[in-house]
N, C-alpha and C positions, 0 to 999 in steps of 0.2 A: 136524273138522267145524266150520261155523262157528258162532260163537255158544255154545261148549261150554264151561262153568265147571267142568268135572271138575279141572283143575290147583287150582282156589282154593276147592273146595268145603269142605273142612275148617275153612279160616279165614277164609271169607268173611263171616259174620256178626260175628267179632271185628274184621277190618278194618273193617267199616261202622261199627262202635260207636266206633273209635278215630277216624275221618275225621267222622263226623256225629253222633257223640253218640248220642242216643234219636230224632234226626229221623226216621229210616228208619221207624223201628219204629212210633213215633207217626203217623207219615203215614198208614200201611195200618190201625192200630187206629182212627183217626177214621172209617174207610169203614164198619167192622163195624156200626154202628147203622142201616145203610141193608139190613142182609138181614133178611128176614123169616123165621120159623118156617117148618120144613119145606120151605124152598127147594130147588131143584135149583141146584147151583153149579159152574161151570167157573172153575177156576183155572189160568192160562197163564203159565208162570215162576216158579212160586212159591219156587224155589230151596232153603234147607234146612229149608224146613216148619213153620217156627217159628208160621207163621201159622195152620197147622190146629190147634196147641194153642190159640190165643186164639179162636178161632171157637168150638172145642168147651167153653170155659169160657163161653161166651156161651149156647150151643146143646149141650146136651148129647147129645141124639137129635134124630132127625127129619131131617136133613140128608142128602142125597145129592150129593156131590162128587165131580167129575171134575178130577183133578190132573194136567196136562200138563207136562212138564218134560223138555227135551233130556237134561239131565247125568246120567248113572246113578248119580255119586256123591251128587247132590242128591236122587235118588230115595232112595237107600240111606237117607241122613239122614231125611228125609221121613218113611219107613215106620216110624221109630221114633218117631214124635210120638204123644202123646195124643190119640186122637178120640173118645172117648166111645163112645158107641152110635151114632153117625154112620156112613154107608157112604162110604167113600173108595176111588174107582179111580184107580189109577195108570198113567199113560201115559208111558211112555219113550220120546217121541220129541218131535220139534220139532212144533210147532203146524201147520206147513204139512204134514206128512206122517201127523198124527194123524187118524185116521177118528171122527167125532162122529156119533153116529146118535142124536142127541136133542137138543131144545131146552131152554136153561135159562132160570130165572127171571133169575140174577145171572151176572155175568162179572166175574171179578177180574183184573187185569193189571197185577202191582207190577212197577215199572221194566222192563216188557218193551218196548215200540216203540221205544225210544231204541237199541237193537240193531241196527235195520235199515236199509236205505237206503231212499229214496222209491219204486223200484221195487217192492221186496219187502213194503213196510209195506203198500201199497195191497189185495196180494192176503190178507195176514193179518187185516187190518182188515174186509174183506168177508167172510171166511171165519167169522171169530167173530161178526159182525154176522147172517150168516145163522142163526147156533146160538144167538141169544139171542131169547127169546120177544118178541112185541109187548106195549109196556109193561115190559118188563124192564130191570132197571137194569145200567149196566156201571160197576165202581168203578175208577177210573183212578188210580195214582199215577205221577208222574216227576218229571224235572228241568225246571226253565224258566229261561229268562234273564230277570232281573227289571230293568227300566229304572234303578231306584235303585241296584243293584248290580251290575251288568254289567261294570263296570270289574275286579272281582277274579274274578266268575263266569266269565268267558270263557277266561281263562288256566288257571282250574283245571277247566272243562270240556275243555279240550283235551287236559290232562295226563290226565284220566279215561280219554278216548277213547285215546290213545296206549297207556295202560295196559292197557285190555281189549282192544286190537287184538293187542298183543305177548302176553297172557296166555292169552286166551279166542277170539282169532281174529274177532272181531265186525267184521261188513261196515260198520256205519256209522262217520262221522267227525263227526257233528254231530247235533243234534237234529231230529227229524222236525217238520212243521206238525201236530200232533195236532189242534189247534185248528179247523183246516179241514177235516180228515178227519170229526169229530164234527158239524159244519155240515152237510158234503156230505151227510153220511148222515141227516140230519134228526134228531139226539138233541136232548132238551131238558136242560138245565142246571138240576139239583135244588139241588145244594149244591156247595161248594169250601171249602179252607181251605190256607193255604202253611205251609211249616215252613225252617226253617234259613235265615233272612234272605231268604225269598222266592225261594230256589233249589230247592223241592222242591214240588209242589204236588199234593193230592188233589182229586179231583171225583168225583162221583155224577152220571151220564149215565142219562136213562131215554128208550128207544126210543119 
C-alpha cells in the first residue's frame, strides 16, 4: 500500500529526533494554542500518536477526536497514548478511504500532504475541506524550501524522498504547492512560524 509507514513505525519518532532534534515536535506543539475547548478535531496522518498526549495535557476532557491513520502499527502505538477523558475514534484507513460523517472545528495534518502527488493531493485537500466547518481552523505543518537555505535543503529533501519512497512507498517525489491550494480554497492565514532553519513551517489557516 502506498504511503504506509508500518516498516518504520517502531523507530519513527527516534529517527525524527536524531535528524531534526525537537523541531518536528515543536512545530506541532506551536499549533495547539489554536484549538478551542470542546472542539471536534480531525487528525489525519498522526503517526505514533504522541500528539494525543500533548493535546490531552492542554485539554483533559471535552474534545472529540477522529484519528485517521493508514498504518496499522502507528494506530497500535497511538491507542496506547494517554487521552484523558477526551473521546478518540481511531480510523485505520487512508484519508481517501475513510468515511467521515461529520464536520469538524479543527483539522490537523502533521507532515501529511508532502506524501502525495499533485493529482492525489487535490482530492485529499477537497475531502478534508468539505469536512471542516465554516470558520473552522486547519492546523498545518510540513516542510518547505527556504530561499536562504535552499542550497542544502534541496539535496536533503531529495534524500528524504528517496528514503520514504523505498521504505514506505510514498508516491510523491517533491513538495506540493500547498500555499496555492489554501489560496484556491479561500483560506485565511491566521498565524505561522518556521523551525529548523525555515525548513519546517507550521501555519494556522481559517476557512
